[in-house]
PyMOL commands that place a pseudoatom at each C-alpha (Angstrom):
pseudoatom trace, name=CA, resn=MET, resi=1, chain=A, elem=C, hetatm=0, pos=[-33.703, 61.475, 7.416]
pseudoatom trace, name=CA, resn=LEU, resi=2, chain=A, elem=C, hetatm=0, pos=[-36.858, 59.827, 6.708]
pseudoatom trace, name=CA, resn=ILE, resi=3, chain=A, elem=C, hetatm=0, pos=[-36.359, 56.074, 6.113]
pseudoatom trace, name=CA, resn=THR, resi=4, chain=A, elem=C, hetatm=0, pos=[-39.556, 54.342, 4.889]
pseudoatom trace, name=CA, resn=ARG, resi=5, chain=A, elem=C, hetatm=0, pos=[-40.101, 51.008, 3.825]
pseudoatom trace, name=CA, resn=ASN, resi=6, chain=A, elem=C, hetatm=0, pos=[-39.109, 51.097, 0.734]
pseudoatom trace, name=CA, resn=TYR, resi=7, chain=A, elem=C, hetatm=0, pos=[-35.814, 52.095, 1.822]
pseudoatom trace, name=CA, resn=ALA, resi=8, chain=A, elem=C, hetatm=0, pos=[-32.820, 49.370, 0.755]
pseudoatom trace, name=CA, resn=GLN, resi=9, chain=A, elem=C, hetatm=0, pos=[-29.520, 49.559, 1.149]
pseudoatom trace, name=CA, resn=PRO, resi=10, chain=A, elem=C, hetatm=0, pos=[-27.735, 47.542, -1.634]
pseudoatom trace, name=CA, resn=THR, resi=11, chain=A, elem=C, hetatm=0, pos=[-25.672, 44.643, 0.031]
pseudoatom trace, name=CA, resn=LEU, resi=12, chain=A, elem=C, hetatm=0, pos=[-22.388, 43.468, -1.704]
pseudoatom trace, name=CA, resn=TYR, resi=13, chain=A, elem=C, hetatm=0, pos=[-21.627, 39.691, -2.103]
pseudoatom trace, name=CA, resn=PRO, resi=14, chain=A, elem=C, hetatm=0, pos=[-18.041, 38.695, -3.653]
pseudoatom trace, name=CA, resn=ARG, resi=15, chain=A, elem=C, hetatm=0, pos=[-19.184, 37.109, -7.327]
pseudoatom trace, name=CA, resn=THR, resi=16, chain=A, elem=C, hetatm=0, pos=[-18.137, 33.428, -7.423]
pseudoatom trace, name=CA, resn=ILE, resi=17, chain=A, elem=C, hetatm=0, pos=[-17.002, 32.143, -10.450]
pseudoatom trace, name=CA, resn=THR, resi=18, chain=A, elem=C, hetatm=0, pos=[-18.351, 28.893, -12.122]
pseudoatom trace, name=CA, resn=LYS, resi=19, chain=A, elem=C, hetatm=0, pos=[-15.961, 26.378, -13.630]
pseudoatom trace, name=CA, resn=SER, resi=20, chain=A, elem=C, hetatm=0, pos=[-17.519, 27.262, -16.988]
pseudoatom trace, name=CA, resn=GLU, resi=21, chain=A, elem=C, hetatm=0, pos=[-16.382, 30.644, -16.902]
pseudoatom trace, name=CA, resn=GLN, resi=22, chain=A, elem=C, hetatm=0, pos=[-12.912, 29.548, -15.632]
pseudoatom trace, name=CA, resn=LYS, resi=23, chain=A, elem=C, hetatm=0, pos=[-9.992, 29.240, -18.043]
pseudoatom trace, name=CA, resn=GLN, resi=24, chain=A, elem=C, hetatm=0, pos=[-9.263, 26.002, -18.743]
pseudoatom trace, name=CA, resn=LYS, resi=25, chain=A, elem=C, hetatm=0, pos=[-5.821, 24.934, -18.531]
pseudoatom trace, name=CA, resn=PRO, resi=26, chain=A, elem=C, hetatm=0, pos=[-4.399, 22.737, -21.697]
pseudoatom trace, name=CA, resn=GLU, resi=27, chain=A, elem=C, hetatm=0, pos=[-3.777, 19.343, -20.669]
pseudoatom trace, name=CA, resn=TYR, resi=28, chain=A, elem=C, hetatm=0, pos=[-0.303, 17.827, -21.096]
pseudoatom trace, name=CA, resn=VAL, resi=29, chain=A, elem=C, hetatm=0, pos=[0.641, 14.454, -21.600]
pseudoatom trace, name=CA, resn=SER, resi=30, chain=A, elem=C, hetatm=0, pos=[3.477, 14.978, -19.389]
pseudoatom trace, name=CA, resn=GLY, resi=31, chain=A, elem=C, hetatm=0, pos=[4.700, 17.538, -16.904]
pseudoatom trace, name=CA, resn=ALA, resi=32, chain=A, elem=C, hetatm=0, pos=[8.104, 18.116, -18.560]
pseudoatom trace, name=CA, resn=GLU, resi=33, chain=A, elem=C, hetatm=0, pos=[6.715, 21.157, -20.291]
pseudoatom trace, name=CA, resn=GLU, resi=34, chain=A, elem=C, hetatm=0, pos=[5.978, 22.947, -17.354]
pseudoatom trace, name=CA, resn=LYS, resi=35, chain=A, elem=C, hetatm=0, pos=[9.239, 22.332, -15.881]
pseudoatom trace, name=CA, resn=PRO, resi=36, chain=A, elem=C, hetatm=0, pos=[11.213, 24.329, -17.747]
pseudoatom trace, name=CA, resn=GLU, resi=37, chain=A, elem=C, hetatm=0, pos=[9.367, 27.660, -17.217]
pseudoatom trace, name=CA, resn=ALA, resi=38, chain=A, elem=C, hetatm=0, pos=[9.032, 27.122, -13.697]
pseudoatom trace, name=CA, resn=GLU, resi=39, chain=A, elem=C, hetatm=0, pos=[13.214, 26.740, -13.720]
pseudoatom trace, name=CA, resn=ASP, resi=40, chain=A, elem=C, hetatm=0, pos=[13.710, 29.606, -16.281]
pseudoatom trace, name=CA, resn=LYS, resi=41, chain=A, elem=C, hetatm=0, pos=[11.535, 32.033, -14.086]
pseudoatom trace, name=CA, resn=LEU, resi=42, chain=A, elem=C, hetatm=0, pos=[13.786, 30.961, -11.043]
pseudoatom trace, name=CA, resn=ASN, resi=43, chain=A, elem=C, hetatm=0, pos=[16.804, 31.325, -13.190]
pseudoatom trace, name=CA, resn=GLU, resi=44, chain=A, elem=C, hetatm=0, pos=[15.860, 34.656, -14.659]
pseudoatom trace, name=CA, resn=SER, resi=45, chain=A, elem=C, hetatm=0, pos=[15.063, 35.877, -10.743]
pseudoatom trace, name=CA, resn=ALA, resi=46, chain=A, elem=C, hetatm=0, pos=[18.912, 35.224, -9.692]
pseudoatom trace, name=CA, resn=ASP, resi=47, chain=A, elem=C, hetatm=0, pos=[20.282, 36.560, -13.034]
pseudoatom trace, name=CA, resn=ILE, resi=48, chain=A, elem=C, hetatm=0, pos=[18.696, 40.005, -12.603]
pseudoatom trace, name=CA, resn=TRP, resi=49, chain=A, elem=C, hetatm=0, pos=[19.953, 40.038, -8.836]
pseudoatom trace, name=CA, resn=LYS, resi=50, chain=A, elem=C, hetatm=0, pos=[23.467, 39.090, -9.923]
pseudoatom trace, name=CA, resn=GLU, resi=51, chain=A, elem=C, hetatm=0, pos=[23.083, 41.661, -12.948]
pseudoatom trace, name=CA, resn=LEU, resi=52, chain=A, elem=C, hetatm=0, pos=[22.351, 44.416, -10.931]
pseudoatom trace, name=CA, resn=SER, resi=53, chain=A, elem=C, hetatm=0, pos=[24.735, 43.631, -8.218]
pseudoatom trace, name=CA, resn=GLY, resi=54, chain=A, elem=C, hetatm=0, pos=[27.576, 43.698, -10.780]
pseudoatom trace, name=CA, resn=ARG, resi=55, chain=A, elem=C, hetatm=0, pos=[26.596, 46.679, -12.639]
pseudoatom trace, name=CA, resn=TYR, resi=56, chain=A, elem=C, hetatm=0, pos=[25.908, 49.098, -9.630]
pseudoatom trace, name=CA, resn=ASP, resi=57, chain=A, elem=C, hetatm=0, pos=[27.439, 49.401, -5.900]
pseudoatom trace, name=CA, resn=ILE, resi=58, chain=A, elem=C, hetatm=0, pos=[24.346, 49.995, -4.041]
pseudoatom trace, name=CA, resn=GLN, resi=59, chain=A, elem=C, hetatm=0, pos=[26.787, 50.980, -1.206]
pseudoatom trace, name=CA, resn=ASN, resi=60, chain=A, elem=C, hetatm=0, pos=[28.245, 54.404, -3.323]
pseudoatom trace, name=CA, resn=ALA, resi=61, chain=A, elem=C, hetatm=0, pos=[25.114, 54.739, -5.379]
pseudoatom trace, name=CA, resn=SER, resi=62, chain=A, elem=C, hetatm=0, pos=[23.457, 58.010, -6.882]
pseudoatom trace, name=CA, resn=PHE, resi=63, chain=A, elem=C, hetatm=0, pos=[19.658, 58.309, -6.402]
pseudoatom trace, name=CA, resn=SER, resi=64, chain=A, elem=C, hetatm=0, pos=[19.000, 57.883, -10.354]
pseudoatom trace, name=CA, resn=GLU, resi=65, chain=A, elem=C, hetatm=0, pos=[20.983, 54.758, -9.938]
pseudoatom trace, name=CA, resn=LEU, resi=66, chain=A, elem=C, hetatm=0, pos=[18.843, 53.505, -7.251]
pseudoatom trace, name=CA, resn=CYS, resi=67, chain=A, elem=C, hetatm=0, pos=[15.835, 54.222, -9.132]
pseudoatom trace, name=CA, resn=ASP, resi=68, chain=A, elem=C, hetatm=0, pos=[17.030, 52.481, -12.209]
pseudoatom trace, name=CA, resn=ILE, resi=69, chain=A, elem=C, hetatm=0, pos=[17.793, 49.512, -9.881]
pseudoatom trace, name=CA, resn=SER, resi=70, chain=A, elem=C, hetatm=0, pos=[14.130, 49.457, -8.535]
pseudoatom trace, name=CA, resn=LYS, resi=71, chain=A, elem=C, hetatm=0, pos=[12.547, 50.009, -11.613]
pseudoatom trace, name=CA, resn=LYS, resi=72, chain=A, elem=C, hetatm=0, pos=[14.484, 46.926, -13.162]
pseudoatom trace, name=CA, resn=LEU, resi=73, chain=A, elem=C, hetatm=0, pos=[13.231, 44.872, -9.980]
pseudoatom trace, name=CA, resn=TYR, resi=74, chain=A, elem=C, hetatm=0, pos=[9.597, 45.940, -10.082]
pseudoatom trace, name=CA, resn=ALA, resi=75, chain=A, elem=C, hetatm=0, pos=[9.853, 45.085, -13.786]
pseudoatom trace, name=CA, resn=ALA, resi=76, chain=A, elem=C, hetatm=0, pos=[11.286, 41.624, -13.376]
pseudoatom trace, name=CA, resn=GLY, resi=77, chain=A, elem=C, hetatm=0, pos=[8.470, 41.031, -10.614]
pseudoatom trace, name=CA, resn=GLN, resi=78, chain=A, elem=C, hetatm=0, pos=[11.057, 40.721, -7.502]
pseudoatom trace, name=CA, resn=ILE, resi=79, chain=A, elem=C, hetatm=0, pos=[9.963, 43.725, -5.709]
pseudoatom trace, name=CA, resn=SER, resi=80, chain=A, elem=C, hetatm=0, pos=[5.866, 45.077, -5.098]
pseudoatom trace, name=CA, resn=PHE, resi=81, chain=A, elem=C, hetatm=0, pos=[5.152, 48.161, -6.676]
pseudoatom trace, name=CA, resn=LEU, resi=82, chain=A, elem=C, hetatm=0, pos=[4.874, 49.914, -2.954]
pseudoatom trace, name=CA, resn=ASP, resi=83, chain=A, elem=C, hetatm=0, pos=[8.370, 48.696, -2.712]
pseudoatom trace, name=CA, resn=TYR, resi=84, chain=A, elem=C, hetatm=0, pos=[8.878, 50.653, -5.782]
pseudoatom trace, name=CA, resn=GLY, resi=85, chain=A, elem=C, hetatm=0, pos=[7.321, 53.538, -4.398]
pseudoatom trace, name=CA, resn=MET, resi=86, chain=A, elem=C, hetatm=0, pos=[8.937, 53.712, -1.139]
pseudoatom trace, name=CA, resn=ILE, resi=87, chain=A, elem=C, hetatm=0, pos=[12.540, 53.469, -3.094]
pseudoatom trace, name=CA, resn=ILE, resi=88, chain=A, elem=C, hetatm=0, pos=[12.188, 56.092, -5.795]
pseudoatom trace, name=CA, resn=PHE, resi=89, chain=A, elem=C, hetatm=0, pos=[9.753, 58.623, -3.589]
pseudoatom trace, name=CA, resn=ASP, resi=90, chain=A, elem=C, hetatm=0, pos=[11.785, 62.033, -3.442]
pseudoatom trace, name=CA, resn=PRO, resi=91, chain=A, elem=C, hetatm=0, pos=[9.928, 64.587, -2.068]
pseudoatom trace, name=CA, resn=SER, resi=92, chain=A, elem=C, hetatm=0, pos=[12.045, 67.184, -3.272]
pseudoatom trace, name=CA, resn=GLN, resi=93, chain=A, elem=C, hetatm=0, pos=[10.972, 66.670, -6.877]
pseudoatom trace, name=CA, resn=SER, resi=94, chain=A, elem=C, hetatm=0, pos=[7.175, 67.249, -5.577]
pseudoatom trace, name=CA, resn=SER, resi=95, chain=A, elem=C, hetatm=0, pos=[5.457, 70.161, -6.946]
pseudoatom trace, name=CA, resn=GLN, resi=96, chain=A, elem=C, hetatm=0, pos=[4.222, 71.360, -3.624]
pseudoatom trace, name=CA, resn=PRO, resi=97, chain=A, elem=C, hetatm=0, pos=[6.101, 74.544, -2.256]
pseudoatom trace, name=CA, resn=LEU, resi=98, chain=A, elem=C, hetatm=0, pos=[7.429, 72.509, 0.858]
pseudoatom trace, name=CA, resn=HIS, resi=99, chain=A, elem=C, hetatm=0, pos=[10.583, 71.253, -0.562]
pseudoatom trace, name=CA, resn=PHE, resi=100, chain=A, elem=C, hetatm=0, pos=[12.611, 68.837, 2.085]
pseudoatom trace, name=CA, resn=ASP, resi=101, chain=A, elem=C, hetatm=0, pos=[15.356, 66.236, 1.909]
pseudoatom trace, name=CA, resn=ILE, resi=102, chain=A, elem=C, hetatm=0, pos=[13.970, 63.019, 3.775]
pseudoatom trace, name=CA, resn=ASN, resi=103, chain=A, elem=C, hetatm=0, pos=[17.351, 61.227, 3.778]
pseudoatom trace, name=CA, resn=VAL, resi=104, chain=A, elem=C, hetatm=0, pos=[18.779, 60.738, 7.174]
pseudoatom trace, name=CA, resn=THR, resi=105, chain=A, elem=C, hetatm=0, pos=[22.205, 59.788, 5.684]
pseudoatom trace, name=CA, resn=SER, resi=106, chain=A, elem=C, hetatm=0, pos=[24.864, 62.309, 4.265]
pseudoatom trace, name=CA, resn=ALA, resi=107, chain=A, elem=C, hetatm=0, pos=[25.862, 61.584, 0.813]
pseudoatom trace, name=CA, resn=ASN, resi=108, chain=A, elem=C, hetatm=0, pos=[29.425, 62.535, -0.520]
pseudoatom trace, name=CA, resn=ARG, resi=109, chain=A, elem=C, hetatm=0, pos=[30.134, 65.597, -2.697]
pseudoatom trace, name=CA, resn=ASP, resi=110, chain=A, elem=C, hetatm=0, pos=[28.920, 63.222, -5.983]
pseudoatom trace, name=CA, resn=GLY, resi=111, chain=A, elem=C, hetatm=0, pos=[25.941, 62.669, -4.771]
pseudoatom trace, name=CA, resn=ARG, resi=112, chain=A, elem=C, hetatm=0, pos=[26.542, 59.153, -3.794]
pseudoatom trace, name=CA, resn=ARG, resi=113, chain=A, elem=C, hetatm=0, pos=[25.496, 57.326, -0.737]
pseudoatom trace, name=CA, resn=ASP, resi=114, chain=A, elem=C, hetatm=0, pos=[25.236, 54.195, 1.197]
pseudoatom trace, name=CA, resn=TRP, resi=115, chain=A, elem=C, hetatm=0, pos=[21.529, 53.258, 0.475]
pseudoatom trace, name=CA, resn=ILE, resi=116, chain=A, elem=C, hetatm=0, pos=[21.289, 50.077, 2.662]
pseudoatom trace, name=CA, resn=ALA, resi=117, chain=A, elem=C, hetatm=0, pos=[22.491, 52.226, 5.448]
pseudoatom trace, name=CA, resn=GLU, resi=118, chain=A, elem=C, hetatm=0, pos=[20.565, 55.056, 4.401]
pseudoatom trace, name=CA, resn=PHE, resi=119, chain=A, elem=C, hetatm=0, pos=[17.133, 53.065, 4.719]
pseudoatom trace, name=CA, resn=GLU, resi=120, chain=A, elem=C, hetatm=0, pos=[18.025, 51.091, 8.105]
pseudoatom trace, name=CA, resn=ALA, resi=121, chain=A, elem=C, hetatm=0, pos=[18.679, 54.929, 9.323]
pseudoatom trace, name=CA, resn=ARG, resi=122, chain=A, elem=C, hetatm=0, pos=[15.087, 55.715, 8.377]
pseudoatom trace, name=CA, resn=ALA, resi=123, chain=A, elem=C, hetatm=0, pos=[13.860, 52.728, 9.814]
pseudoatom trace, name=CA, resn=SER, resi=124, chain=A, elem=C, hetatm=0, pos=[15.718, 53.483, 13.037]
pseudoatom trace, name=CA, resn=ALA, resi=125, chain=A, elem=C, hetatm=0, pos=[13.952, 57.061, 13.248]
pseudoatom trace, name=CA, resn=ALA, resi=126, chain=A, elem=C, hetatm=0, pos=[10.334, 55.378, 12.397]
pseudoatom trace, name=CA, resn=LEU, resi=127, chain=A, elem=C, hetatm=0, pos=[11.158, 53.428, 15.210]
pseudoatom trace, name=CA, resn=LYS, resi=128, chain=A, elem=C, hetatm=0, pos=[12.279, 56.361, 17.549]
pseudoatom trace, name=CA, resn=PHE, resi=129, chain=A, elem=C, hetatm=0, pos=[9.241, 58.080, 16.819]
pseudoatom trace, name=CA, resn=GLY, resi=130, chain=A, elem=C, hetatm=0, pos=[6.791, 55.356, 17.283]
pseudoatom trace, name=CA, resn=ASN, resi=131, chain=A, elem=C, hetatm=0, pos=[6.456, 54.511, 13.737]
pseudoatom trace, name=CA, resn=THR, resi=132, chain=A, elem=C, hetatm=0, pos=[6.020, 50.561, 13.486]
pseudoatom trace, name=CA, resn=GLY, resi=133, chain=A, elem=C, hetatm=0, pos=[4.760, 50.893, 9.894]
pseudoatom trace, name=CA, resn=GLY, resi=134, chain=A, elem=C, hetatm=0, pos=[7.567, 52.863, 8.574]
pseudoatom trace, name=CA, resn=TYR, resi=135, chain=A, elem=C, hetatm=0, pos=[9.801, 51.007, 10.249]
pseudoatom trace, name=CA, resn=THR, resi=136, chain=A, elem=C, hetatm=0, pos=[8.874, 47.532, 9.028]
pseudoatom trace, name=CA, resn=GLU, resi=137, chain=A, elem=C, hetatm=0, pos=[8.601, 48.827, 5.300]
pseudoatom trace, name=CA, resn=ASN, resi=138, chain=A, elem=C, hetatm=0, pos=[12.301, 50.857, 5.726]
pseudoatom trace, name=CA, resn=ARG, resi=139, chain=A, elem=C, hetatm=0, pos=[13.737, 47.512, 7.104]
pseudoatom trace, name=CA, resn=LYS, resi=140, chain=A, elem=C, hetatm=0, pos=[12.050, 45.427, 4.144]
pseudoatom trace, name=CA, resn=ILE, resi=141, chain=A, elem=C, hetatm=0, pos=[13.426, 47.814, 1.640]
pseudoatom trace, name=CA, resn=ALA, resi=142, chain=A, elem=C, hetatm=0, pos=[17.015, 47.756, 3.735]
pseudoatom trace, name=CA, resn=GLU, resi=143, chain=A, elem=C, hetatm=0, pos=[16.816, 43.613, 3.342]
pseudoatom trace, name=CA, resn=ILE, resi=144, chain=A, elem=C, hetatm=0, pos=[15.889, 44.088, -0.484]
pseudoatom trace, name=CA, resn=LEU, resi=145, chain=A, elem=C, hetatm=0, pos=[18.569, 46.358, -1.162]
pseudoatom trace, name=CA, resn=SER, resi=146, chain=A, elem=C, hetatm=0, pos=[21.538, 43.879, 0.698]
pseudoatom trace, name=CA, resn=ARG, resi=147, chain=A, elem=C, hetatm=0, pos=[21.037, 41.201, -1.920]
pseudoatom trace, name=CA, resn=LEU, resi=148, chain=A, elem=C, hetatm=0, pos=[22.736, 43.386, -4.085]
pseudoatom trace, name=CA, resn=VAL, resi=149, chain=A, elem=C, hetatm=0, pos=[26.048, 43.572, -2.056]
for i in range(1, 149): cmd.bond("trace and resi %d" % i, "trace and resi %d" % (i + 1))
show_as sticks, trace
zoom trace
């Protein structure tokens, strides 16, 4: 490779936003208008967990019910997109010719299982193979789902 004096590699710098470019927040006479909004968000987050725990039994749920739960939690902003993707991941639905079951625990004859125990078993299996990232993520999912009990 021939490098000449005219060769220059671009350097990327993060763009700084000036104060004039920032959105101006409206000023209120009193902070009373902002407090109910924050309280509403807290109430909505508590309501979604209560609603889902009343509607679904996470310790005896089908995969489609688990997908519904995770979709509603993601839409409410209670879980991240990564958590949502990990919960709904099903390799048997893949278009690839290799189809396998990643579930560690067995389901009953109706296809229902204890999803908290499932993700805890996945975490234990990941730790057994030295996959600390998988262990951490599966434990996190198990803790999220345990809030529904």
